[in-house]
C-alpha positions as CSV (number, residue, x, y, z in Angstrom):
1,X,0.0,0.0,0.0
2,X,1.4,3.4,-1.0
3,X,0.9,7.0,0.2
4,X,-0.4,8.6,-3.0
5,X,-0.1,12.0,-4.6
6,X,-2.0,13.2,-7.7
7,X,-0.2,15.8,-9.7
8,X,-1.7,17.9,-12.5
9,X,-1.4,21.2,-14.3
10,X,-2.5,23.8,-11.8
11,X,-4.9,25.6,-14.2
12,X,-7.0,22.4,-14.4
13,X,-8.5,22.9,-10.9
14,X,-8.6,25.9,-8.7
15,X,-9.9,24.3,-5.5
16,X,-9.9,21.0,-3.6
17,X,-13.2,19.9,-5.0
18,X,-12.1,20.2,-8.6
19,X,-8.8,18.5,-7.8
20,X,-10.6,15.6,-6.2
21,X,-13.0,15.2,-9.1
22,X,-10.0,15.1,-11.5
23,X,-8.3,12.4,-9.3
24,X,-11.5,10.3,-9.3
25,X,-12.1,10.6,-13.1
26,X,-8.7,10.8,-14.8
27,X,-7.2,7.6,-16.3
28,X,-3.9,6.5,-14.8
29,X,-2.2,6.1,-18.2
30,X,-2.3,7.8,-21.6
31,X,-0.3,9.8,-24.0
32,X,2.8,11.2,-22.4
33,X,4.5,13.8,-24.7
34,X,8.3,14.1,-24.2
35,X,9.2,17.5,-22.9
36,X,5.7,18.3,-21.7
37,X,5.3,19.4,-18.1
38,X,4.0,16.1,-16.7
39,X,6.6,14.1,-18.6
40,X,9.4,16.3,-17.3
41,X,8.0,16.0,-13.8
42,X,7.8,12.3,-13.9
43,X,11.4,12.1,-15.3
44,X,12.6,14.2,-12.4
45,X,10.8,12.1,-9.8
46,X,12.1,8.9,-11.4
47,X,15.6,10.2,-11.1
48,X,15.2,11.3,-7.5
49,X,13.2,8.3,-6.2
50,X,13.5,5.4,-8.7
51,X,11.5,3.0,-6.3
52,X,8.4,5.1,-6.3
53,X,5.3,3.9,-8.3
54,X,4.7,6.3,-11.2
55,X,2.0,6.5,-13.9
56,X,0.6,9.3,-15.9
57,X,-0.2,11.1,-19.1
58,X,-0.1,14.7,-20.3
59,X,-3.1,15.7,-18.0
60,X,-2.0,14.2,-14.7
61,X,0.4,11.9,-12.9
62,X,-0.1,9.4,-10.1
63,X,2.8,9.1,-7.6
64,X,2.9,6.2,-5.1
65,X,5.4,6.7,-2.2
66,X,6.3,4.8,0.9
67,X,4.6,5.6,4.2
68,X,7.9,6.1,6.1
69,X,7.8,9.9,6.0
70,X,4.8,11.2,4.0
71,X,5.6,14.9,4.6
72,X,9.2,14.5,3.4
73,X,7.8,12.8,0.3
74,X,5.3,15.6,-0.1
75,X,8.2,18.1,-0.1
76,X,10.0,16.1,-2.8
77,X,6.9,15.9,-5.0
78,X,5.9,19.5,-4.5
79,X,9.5,20.8,-5.2
80,X,9.7,18.8,-8.4
81,X,6.1,19.9,-9.5
82,X,6.5,23.6,-8.8
83,X,8.8,24.5,-11.8
84,X,6.2,23.0,-14.1
85,X,3.3,24.8,-12.5
86,X,1.8,21.5,-11.4
87,X,-0.5,21.2,-8.3
88,X,-0.2,18.3,-5.9
89,X,-3.2,16.6,-4.3
90,X,-2.3,14.7,-1.1
91,X,-4.9,11.9,-1.6
92,X,-4.8,10.6,1.9
93,X,-5.3,13.9,3.7
94,X,-7.4,15.5,0.9
95,X,-5.2,18.5,0.8
96,X,-4.3,20.6,-2.3
97,X,-0.9,22.3,-2.8
98,X,-1.1,24.9,-5.6
99,X,2.3,26.5,-6.2
100,X,1.1,29.5,-8.2
101,X,2.1,32.8,-6.6
102,X,4.5,31.0,-4.2
103,X,7.3,32.8,-2.4
104,X,10.7,31.1,-1.7
105,X,10.0,30.9,2.0
106,X,10.3,27.5,3.6
107,X,7.4,26.2,5.7
108,X,7.9,23.8,8.7
109,X,5.1,22.7,11.0
110,X,4.8,20.5,14.1
111,X,3.0,17.7,12.4
112,X,1.8,19.0,9.0
113,X,3.3,20.0,5.7
114,X,7.0,20.9,5.3
115,X,7.7,22.7,2.1
116,X,10.4,25.0,0.5
117,X,7.8,27.5,-0.7
118,X,4.7,29.3,0.7
119,X,1.5,30.7,-0.7
120,X,-1.3,32.6,1.1
121,X,-3.8,29.8,0.8
122,X,-1.2,27.4,2.2
123,X,-0.5,29.6,5.2
124,X,-4.2,30.0,5.8
125,X,-4.7,26.3,5.8
126,X,-1.9,25.7,8.3
127,X,-3.2,28.4,10.6
128,X,-6.7,26.8,10.5
129,X,-5.1,23.5,11.4
130,X,-3.4,25.0,14.4
131,X,-6.7,26.7,15.4
132,X,-8.3,23.2,15.2
133,X,-5.6,21.9,17.5
134,X,-4.2,19.5,14.9
135,X,-0.8,20.8,15.9
136,X,0.6,23.9,17.8
137,X,3.2,25.8,15.8
138,X,4.6,26.8,12.4
139,X,7.9,28.3,11.3
140,X,8.6,30.1,8.0
141,X,12.2,30.9,7.0
142,X,14.0,32.7,4.2
143,X,17.5,31.6,5.2
144,X,19.7,30.4,8.0
145,X,18.7,32.2,11.2
146,X,16.1,34.3,9.4
147,X,12.6,33.2,10.3
148,X,9.2,34.0,11.8
149,X,7.3,31.5,13.8
150,X,4.0,31.3,15.8
151,X,2.9,29.0,18.6
152,X,-0.6,28.6,19.9
153,X,-0.9,28.2,23.7
154,X,-3.5,26.0,25.3
155,X,-5.5,29.1,26.3
156,X,-5.8,30.2,22.7
157,X,-3.3,33.0,22.8
158,X,-0.4,33.2,20.4
159,X,3.3,33.8,20.7
160,X,4.9,35.3,17.5
161,X,8.7,35.4,17.2
162,X,11.1,36.6,14.6
163,X,14.8,36.4,14.1
164,X,16.8,38.3,11.6
165,X,20.1,36.4,11.4
166,X,21.8,36.8,14.8
167,X,20.5,35.9,18.3
168,X,20.7,39.6,19.2
169,X,18.0,40.3,16.6
170,X,15.3,38.2,18.1
171,X,11.9,39.6,19.0
172,X,8.7,38.2,20.4
173,X,5.1,39.4,20.7
174,X,1.9,38.0,22.1
175,X,-1.7,38.3,20.9
176,X,-5.1,36.5,21.0
177,X,-5.9,37.4,17.4
178,X,-5.3,34.4,15.1
179,X,-6.2,36.5,12.0
180,X,-3.6,39.1,13.0
181,X,-1.0,36.4,13.4
182,X,-1.7,35.2,9.9
183,X,-1.4,38.7,8.5
184,X,1.9,39.3,10.2
185,X,3.4,36.1,9.0
186,X,2.2,36.7,5.4
187,X,3.6,40.2,5.6
188,X,6.9,38.8,6.8
189,X,7.0,36.2,4.0
190,X,6.3,38.9,1.4
191,X,9.0,41.2,3.0
192,X,6.7,44.1,2.5
193,X,8.0,46.1,5.5
194,X,4.6,46.3,7.3
195,X,4.7,43.3,9.7
196,X,6.8,44.9,12.5
197,X,4.2,47.6,13.0
198,X,1.3,45.1,13.4
199,X,2.5,43.7,16.8
200,X,4.5,45.1,19.7
201,X,7.7,43.0,19.4
202,X,10.0,43.0,22.3
203,X,13.7,41.9,22.3
204,X,14.3,38.5,23.8
205,X,16.8,38.4,26.6
206,X,19.2,35.5,26.1
């Protein structure tokens, strides 16, 4: 039994419902044109993970991976799909990863997705998972020692922390507003210069 991902051109489905319908109706095999996005993706996956189960055609690909570390496998699939503007449907968790409009900001979570890129819908999904208590924290980073992260406490309040390279440039703020936390994190990811004014960050004494 494999942990399955369904990969397809992002413009074929805008939302999870459409992606799920594609998965349920698309054939597993068909014409695969050399040099086309899905063919290039499958070739890259085959080179990176030759033991995975791969089928597909110009409209979609089916990727069967081991269950040993599904989120690491998701990262591999999503990284190889993004250059070809291919979306990834995690079949088991019914979760859609659309790379369009992504920033080169890595995402790490306590028990959810770990990716090398970030979009606003992806951030919103992770924040909703934390609010639903599926896990407690997320971290987004743009380089070594450069990150913003948020942790939800048991009382529903949030701790938001950022670091800008050195330990001396570490700040933390608290709030009860989850929507504000999301806005601050997205502003940080976009590097638009507005995030610091949204919360009262205080230096962290080390």
